[in-house]
N, C-alpha and C positions, 0 to 999 in steps of 0.2 A: 613403481609408477611415478611419473614426474608430477611436479606441482600443477602444471597446466592441465594435465590429464585428470588429476584428482578434482580440480575445480570444475572442469568441463563436465565430468561425470556427475558430480554433485548437483551442479546447476541444471543438468539435463533431467535428473530425477525430479527436482523441484519444479522445473518448467512444465513437465507433463502433468503433474498434479495441479499446478497453478492454472493451467489451461482448463482442465476439467472443472476446477473450483470456480473460475471466472465464468465459464459457460453456464454452470448451474446457478451462479449468482445472477447472471443475466436472466435466466429462466425465472428465478425468484422475483426480480423486479418486473419482468414482463407480466407475470401472473397477477401481481398486486396492481399494476397500472391498468391492465385490461379490465380488471374486476372493479376497481374503485375510481380510476381516472387520475388526472393531475389537478387536485383540488385541496380543500381544507383537511380532508381525512388523510390523504397521503402526506400533506404538510405536517400534520400531527404525528404520523408514524415516523417520518424522517427526522423530525425534531427529537422525538423520544429515542429513536435508534442511534442518534448521533453520539449520545453519552456512552452506551455500551460499545459502540463501534470505536470510539476514542479509546476506551479502556482495552478493547481487543488489540488495537494497534500498539498501545503502550506495553501491555503485559505479554502478549504473544510475540509480536515482532519487534518489541522495543526494549523498555527499561529493564525488565527482569532478565531477559536473555542477553541484552547488551552489557549489563553490569555483571551478570552471573557467568557468562561464557568465558570472558578473559581470565577470571580468577579460577574457575573450575578447570578450564583447558590448560592453564599453566601447571596445575597439579598433575593432570594426565600426562602432559609433555615431559614433565620432570620425574615421572615414575613415583608419584606420591598419591596414588588413588585413594588410599584410606583417608587421608586428610581431605581430599576432594569430596568424598561421600559424607564425611562428617559435616563439612560446610553445607553441602546440599540438603542434608536432613534438617539442619538448624534453620536455613532459609525457608524450607518448605513449611516448617512449623510456625515460624514467625508470620509468614504470608497468610496462612489459614486463619490465624487469630486476627490479623489486621483486616482481612476481607470480611469476616463476620461483623466486626465493629463498623467497618465502612458501609456495608449493606444496611445495617440498622440506621446509621446516620442518614444514608441516602433516602431510605423510606420516609424518615421524619421530615427532611428538608426538601423533598422533591418539588413541592409547589413553588417555593422561593427560587430554587435552581432553574426551573422551567420558565418562570417569569423573567428571570435575567436573560435566559437564552433566547426567548421569542416574545418580547414584550408587546409586539403588535398583534398577537393572536386575540380572537374573541374569547370571552369567559368560557363558553362551551368547549371551544377547541383547546383551551388551556387545561380544562379538566380532563379531556380525553388524553392529552399528551402526558399529564401527570400520571394517569392510570397506567398507561403503557410503559412509562419510564420506571415506575415501581416494579412492574413485572420484569422488565429487562435487567434491572439491577441484580437479579438473582444470577444472571449469567457471569457476573464479574468474579464470582467465587471459582467457577470452572475455568475462566480465562486465566486466573492467577496460577492455577495448577498446570494449565497448558503451557504457560510461559516457562515455568521451571522444568517441566518434563522435556519441552523442546530444547531448552538450553543444555540439558544433560545429553540428550540424544545427538544433537548437533556437535557437541564437544567430542563425541566418539565417532564423528563422521557418519552418523546415521540420520538420513534426511527423509526417508520414505514415509515413515509413520506420521511425523508432524505434517507433511504435505498432504497425505490422505485425510488427516484430521480436518483440514480446512475444507475439503470436499464434503465431508460428512456434516460440517457445520451448516453450509448452505442447503444441503439436501434435507436436513432436519427442519429447517425453517419452512421450506416449501411444503413438505408432506404434512406437518402438523398444522401449518397455516391453512391449507386447503381443507383439511378435515374439520377444523374448528370455525372457519369463516362463516358457514351458514348460521351458526348459533351465536358467535361472538363478534362477527364483523371483522374489521381490520385488527382488533385486539388479538384475534387468533394467531396472527403472524408474530405478534409480540411474544406470545407464549412459545411459538416455534423457535424464537431466538434462544430461549433458555434451553430447550431440548437440544438444539443444534450445538450449543456450547458444551453440554454434557457429553454428547456423542463424540465431539472433538477430542476430549480428554480420554474417553473410553477406548478410542482407537489407538492411542499412544501407550496405554497401560501394558498390553502384551509385549510390546517392543522393549519397554523398561524392564519387565520381568525377565525377558530373554537375555538382556544385557547383563543381568545379575544385580538387580535392584538391591541396594544396601541401606534402605531407609531405617533410621533409628529415631525413637521418640525423645530427642534431646534438644537442649537449648544452650549450645556452647557459644555464648555471646562474646567470650573473651578470645575466641580463636582468631588468629590474624587474618584468615581468609574471610571470615564473617565481617570483621571490622573493615576490611578492604572493600567488600561489596557495599557495606553501609556508607562508606565515603563516596563510592562511585554512583550509587543508584539515584540519589536526589538530583544531582546535576543532569544525569541522563534523562530522568523524568521531565525536567524542565526543557532540555534540549529537544527531545522528541515530541514534546507538547506543542511546539511552535506551529507545525503544519496544521494540526487540528484546532489550535487556538485561533489561527487565522480563519478557518472555516466557521468557527463559532461566531466570530465577529461578523462574517458575511451573513450568517444565519440570523443574527440579531437585527441587522439592518434590513435583511430581506423580508423579515416578518412584517415590516411596515409597507411593503410593496403589494401589488395585487395578488389575489388568491392563486396559489399554485406555483409562485415564483421560487419558493424554497425547494419544492419538488423538482422544478426545472433545473435549478442550480445543482441539486444533488444528482439528478440523472446525468447531467452533462459531466459532472465531476467524476462519476463512476465510470463513464465511458473513457474519459481521459486517464483514469487510473488503471484501465485494462493493460496497456503496455507496461506500466510501472509494476503491476502485480505479477504479470507473466514473465517479464524479462528482467527488469531492474532489481526487484526484490530477490528473485531467484539467483541472480549473479551475486548480489551483495551478501545474501545469507550463505551462499556456497564459498565465497572468498573469505568471509569473516574468520572462521577457525584457522584458515591457512595464514592470514595476516597475524592473528594472535600468536600462532606458533612461531612465526618468524620473529615477532617482537620479543617473545619470551626467551628465544635463543640468541637474540642480538644480531640477527641476520639482516643487516640494513639494506644491502643491495637487492636481496631477494624480496624484501618488503616493498621497496620502491617499484620493482618490476611487476609484482603482483597487483599493487595499487594502480599503476599506470594501465596495465592490461585490462583491469576491471572497469576503469573510467572510460577508456576508449571504446571498449566493447558495448557498454551501456549507451553511450552517445550514438554510436554507429547504428544501434538497433532502434532506439527510441526517437531520434530526430526525424527520420523518415516517417515513423508512425505518427508523429505530431503533424507533419506537413500533410500526410494522407488524410488525417481526421479533419483538418481545415478544408481541404479540397472536397471532401465527400461528407461534410458535416450533416447536411439535410438528408441526403439519401440514407446515411447510416442510422440517424435517429428515426427516420420514417420506417425503415426496415425493422429495427429493434422494437419499437414501442407503439407505432401508430396502428392501433386496433382496439376493439371494444370501446371503452369510454375515453381513450386517449385520442384527441382530435388533431386536425391539421394545425390549429393555433398552438396546441401544446408542442407539436413538433418544431414549429418555428421558434418558440421560446427556448426550448432545450438546445436547438442547433445554434442559436445566437450565443448562449452561454458557452457552448462547446468550443466555438471559435476562439474565444478569449482564454479559456482554460488551457487549450492545446499549446498556446505560446510558451507556457512554462513547463510543459511536460518533460522536456529533456533535463531541466534543472532539478525538478523534484526527483527524477530518476537517479541522477548522479548523486544527489544528497543522500539517498538510501545507502550508498556505498561510503561516501566521505564521512558521514557520521560514524560509521563503524570503523573506519580507518583510525579516527581519533580514539574511539573506545578501545581498540586493540592496543593502542599505545598507553592505555589507562589514563587518558586525558579527557575528562568530561567537562572541563570548564570552557574550552573553546567553543563547542557547539552551543552551549548555553549563552555565552556572550554574543555570538553571532545571531543566535535565535532571538534574543531580546531585541536586538536592533531590527531584525526582520519583522517582528510583531509591530513595532512602532511604524515602520515603513508601510506595512499593510494597512494599518488603521488610518494613517494619513491619506493614503491613496484611495481607500474606500470612500471617505467623505468627499474627496476631490472628484472621483469618477462616477459616483452613483447617480448624480443628477443628470449629466449629459448622456450616460450610457445605460442607465437603469441597472437591471440585474447583471448585464454584461460588464458593467464597470466593476462590480464586485469580483467577477471572475478574472478580469484583467489585473486588478490590484493584487489578487492572489498569485497570479503568474509572475508579475514583476517582483513581488516580494521573494518568490522562490529563486529567481535569477540572482537577486542581491545576496541571498543566503549562500548560494553556490559559489559566487565570486569571493565572498568573504572567507569561506572555508578553504578555498584553493590558495588564496594569498597567505593565510596563516600557516597552512600545512607546508607551503614552500619554505617559509622561514624555519619551521620546526624541524624538518627532516633534511634540509639542505638541498632542495631541488625536487621537483615532482615530474620531471620529464615533460615540462610545460610546452616546449616547442612542438614536440611530437603530438601532444594532446590538442593543441591549437590547430595544427595542420590537419589533423584528423577531423576536427570539428568543422573547419572551413570546407574541406573537400566533401564531407558528408552533407553539409547544408546545401552546397551548390547542386550536388547530385539529387538531393531530395526535392529541391525547388523544381528542377526539370521533371522529375517523376510526378510531383504534385500537379503540375500543369497538364501533363498528358493524361493522368488519371481523371482529372476534372473534365477534360474534353471528351474522354472516352465515356464517362458517365452521362454527360449531356447527350451524346450521340445515341447511346442505348435508350435513354428516356424518350427521345424523339422517334426512335425506331419501334419500340415495343410498348411504351407507356409504363406508368408506375401505379396503376390503379389496383393491381393484384400483388400479392406477396411474391409470386413467381417473378413478376416484372421488377419488383423492388430488389429481390435477391440477385437477379440477372444484372441489374444496374450496379449494385455495390460489388458483386463478385467480379464483374467485368472490369470495373474501374480499379479494384485492388489487384487483380491478376496482371493487368497491363502495367500498372504502376510498379509492382514487384519485379516484373520482367525487365522493364526499363532500368530500374535501380540496379539490378544484378548485372546487366550488360555494361552500364556505365562504370560500375565498381571494377569489373574485370578489365575494361579498357584503360582505366586509370591505375590498375594494378595496386589497389588499396590493400594494405596489410590487414586492416580490420575485417575485411571480407573473409579472410582465412580464419581469423580469430572467432568470428561469429559462426562460421561453418563448423569449426571444430567443436564449438559449444553445443551444437545440435547433434552432430554425428558421433562424437566420441562416446556419448551416452550409450549408443547402440553397438559399439565395436567390442569385440571380445578382447579380453586381456591377453597380451602376448606371453 
């Protein structure tokens, strides 16, 4: 099976599960917003959830897997499985100890941590946020286990169980939250986060056992592989923290705005993250072991081809998604959330933030892959260096834009910082590997942007026409408006891609179809 076919199959598996996970994640948000609205209670929940969500991103999709996979995969690729499992066992034991210590410290210092995060909250809301934060800290233990197990499974090209685990995570939050909400209020959903994290790990355990789990209760700190992970993981933590640190800064400043603005920012950011979670992360996770294998075997040309294919495919898929979200921002938010205690004003506030978040969607999508490109080369310093610069840019832009644009200014600052991060990574990567197929990537970006703008305009006009024709007072009318706008937009995009004979169209097509093709 060729490299492209392996990547497409892996990405296809992840995408299917990601779509399910994102749908269930939307249902989770919809249930919470319909029941509680966009106010101080959901602000408190989102502020408390931001810390475990940050740790989930780092440990499951980030630092542990990004530092662990290159080392573990190199042992697998060079037929040294015994050494690989010795390293995995040691890291597993170290993480368990560190998480237990970290959870204890988190419990003790939660009030100070939350005050730094949202200083603009009232005393009552701070207390509620602290309570939920302490509950959600328990999930970090399971998130650490998830990170290691996912790293092992992905190194063996096994993607299904980790992907299904993310579905169970959101499902656990919904079910437990609904059961406990009558008695515990919004705190019930905080308890659901812990249960969801435990289910995530439980789903992966059978796959590990089937693989031939060779866990040992050892602490071989002198092993070269363990030392290598130790040198990689701290810079990776810092590098992957950039995205969420910028969100923390936004949350800090947003706590001083009117009630519900933190929730509006989070709702908009979650919508913007949908294409990233479904497409960009799926492609990046699928490509990562392949990149690591090429790097370990010194296959430079294959490495460049795989990297270029990944970047172009991500841009081709997420750039039109961003333009589509901008064109249909209000209809999308209205369809997803406007019900129960979620009002028309809440829709406007969320759509306003979504407009500015969508500008940086393509950049944060490509960063998912580019960070992993550097990690596959066992270079963790570059993402850290670029990341620190991005944090400074984001903070400066936050203070510059919050007054004229309100919470929309915080979203715009986040987007601009992401674009700066992307450009910095590309420039340094070009110097590091002697070319990145830059002309091809730029040509692809330009064509995709032009086609997307045409698509966005037609999708917007279609949505307006449907609104005048059938109205949007009912969910059916709202669904018809969004569905019609999206359908016409996708059709226009596909036709223009075919007329321009864009190669990326075939790449994206294979990404979806090869998953379902039989092996020859």
